[in-house]
N, C-alpha and C positions, 0 to 999 in steps of 0.2 A: 504494500500500500504506500502511496505517496500523498503527502499533505503539503500544500503551499499556503502560508498564512498571509493575510492582507498587510499592506504596508502601513495602514492606519486603521482606526476603529471604523467598522462598517456595519450598516444595517441591512446589507444585501443578504439574500438567502445563500447558504453555501451551495457551490456547484459540484455535483458528483459526476466524474468522468468515467465512462464505462467502455472498456477496451475491446478491440477486435480480437479474433482468434488467429493464431495461437500466441498472442502477445501478453502484455501485462500493463499495469498502470504506468510503467516506465515510458510508454509511447506518448504520454501527455506531458512529460517533464518540462520541455521548453515552453509549450503552450501554457502550462500551469503557472510558470514564473511570471509570464506577461499578464495572464488573466487575473492573477491574485492582487493586482494593484488596488482593487476595491472590494474584494470578497475572499472568503476562504474557499480553496479548491481542494477536493479530495479525489484521489484515483485509486479505488480499491482493486485488489487482484482477485479474480475468481478462484475458487478452489482448484488447485493443481497448476496455477500459473503464478509467475513472479515469486513472491515470498510466501505464498499460501500453500498449506499442506494439500496433497491430492485427496479427492473424495474416493470412496470405494469404487472399484471397477463395476460392481454389480449391486444395485441397479445402475444403469447409465445416468450420469449427471445430466440435468436439464436446465433450460433457461430459467424455469421457475426456481430451481435450486440456487442459481446464480443471483437471482433477484432477492430471494430471501436472505442470502448471505450478505448482500450489499446493505439490506436494511439492518442486519445485525451490526454492521459497521456504523451506520447512522445512529442507531440506538446507543451504541457504546460511546459515541462522541457527543451524544446529547443534542443532535440536530433534529428539530421537530418538523420544520418545513424546508424543503430543498428544491433546487433546480437540477435537471438531468441533462447530460450531454453524452450520447451514445454513438459509437462508430462500428459499423458492420454488426457483428454479434451484439455489441453494446446497444445498438438500436432496439433489438428485441428485448434485451435486459431492461432497458429504460421503460419500454412499454409495459412490461410485466410488473416492474416496480410501481409504476403509477396505478396499474390495475389493482394491485394488492393493497395499496394504501393511498387511495386517491386524494384524501384530505391532507396528505403530507407533501404533496408535489405541487409546485407552482407552475412552472413552464418546462417544456421539453424541446431539446434540439437533437435531431438524429442526422447521421451521415450514412448514406447508402443503406436504406432499409428495404431490402429486396422482397418482392412478391414473385413466387415461382409457380409454374405449372407442375403437376406431378412428374412429368417427363424431365423437366429442367432440374427439379430437385434430385431426381435419381442421377442425373448426369453430374451435378455438383458433388453429390455424396460419393460417387465413384472417383471423381477427380481428387477429392480430399480424403480418400481412404488412407489409413496408415501405410507407410512404405517400410517393409521389413528391413532390418539392418543386415548388411553384408560387408565383407572385407573390401569390396570395391568402392564402398561409400556411396552407393546408389541413392540412398535417402538424401544425403547432404548435397549431392550434385543436382538432384531434381529440385530440392528446396531453393538452391542458389539460382538455377535457371528460371524458376518461376518468379523469384524476386526481380531478376533482371527483366524478364518479360513484362511484368506488371509495374515497373518503376514509373513513378509520376514525374511530371515536369520539374526539373531542378533537383531531383533526388541524386545525391552524390554517392560515390562508392562507400564512403564512411557511413552514410545513413543506411545503405543497403546492408552493410556488414552488421550494424546494430540490429536491423530487422532479422537477419539470419541468427544472430545470437539469441534474440528473444524466442525464436522458434525452437532453438536447441534447449533453452531453459525448461521447456515443457516436458523434456524427456520422452518416455514412452507414452505419455498422456497427451502429446502435443496436438492431436486432432480431435480430442474430446469436445473442445469448444465448438468446432465446426459441426460435429455430430449433434450437439445440443441445439445449435441454431437451426439446422435443417429439420430436426424432429419437431421443432416448435411449429413449423408448417403453417397451416391455415389459422391457427390460434392467433397469430400476429394480426391477421386481417380482422378478425373478430374483436380483438382487444382494442386496436386503435380506433375502430368504429364506435366503441363504447366510451372512450376517454373524452371528457369534456375539456381537458387542459389544452391550452394553445400549444400546437406542435409545429415546429419549423423543420422541414425535411430538406437537408442540403444534399444536392445530387452532383458529385464530382464526376469526372470522366474516368471511371474505373470499370472493372469487369461487371459491376452491378448497375451500371447507369440505366440501361433500358428496363431492367427489372424493378428498379426503384421508382420509376415514373408511374408504374402501375399502382403504387400505393395511394395515389391521389384519390382514387374512387372510394377508398375505404376511410380516409381521414374525416372524422366528424368535425374537427375544429383545427384545421391545419393548412399549411401552404407548402409548396415545393419551391425551393430556390435552386436554380440551375447554376453550377459552377464548372463549366467545361475547361476552365484554366487550371483547375485543381486535379490532382490524382493522388495516388499513394504517396505518403510522406509530406502532404501539404501542411501538417501541423508544425513541421520543422522548417520547411522551405518558405512558407508564407505565413509565418506565425502571427505577425501583427494584423494581417488581413483576416486570418482565422479568428483572432480575438475580437476584432471589431464586428465581424459577422455574427458571432455567437452572442456578443453583448446586445447587438441590435435586436436579435431574435428573442432574447430573454426580457427585454425592457418593454 
């Protein structure tokens, strides 16, 4: 878990940043430093990622589990009302957190909240299925090739190396977060349709761009903001712009 404290006394609601898979709260470090000029920012690690202990292998961990654990963090820190900022898997976690405790969430920002057909979900599940270890290092080669393939505008080799390191920190549980996100399935569509909270869905040019646009029909109280100039790594490459965009969405 990462916490960035405000530089002065603040009446703003704390912002909880919910990471993509298979990363951790570390993905928000640069963003948090800039965002915390006027509020507390918290980035918890899901069970099995970052500094969190892994959950049992059976039953499979779910987005609901991630959301409940994030609320345990908020409870422990004494945060009654919070804002949420979720990225990829984190968008699903943010929706579930608001669904579980709607009275404790003020506003929600999501990045790349995909809506899949059953066929697309099966394709993504196959793409992100765990890669067995072997002496040739096939898992690590494929991980690196995918990071290179999906690199966003301005993403440096150093940034991609950090992304690779985060993948490796998940150990043998590294794809559990993707599995949880895909198994969340149509529940995401139903949940965002129930949420009364203002939702801003930011849509960068990543592999979920077209799938994210489909979420518009399910949003009860939301808008989609297209950011074709952003891709993977935008929190580090375009930090000030990301902070300004999130603040505008939350206010």
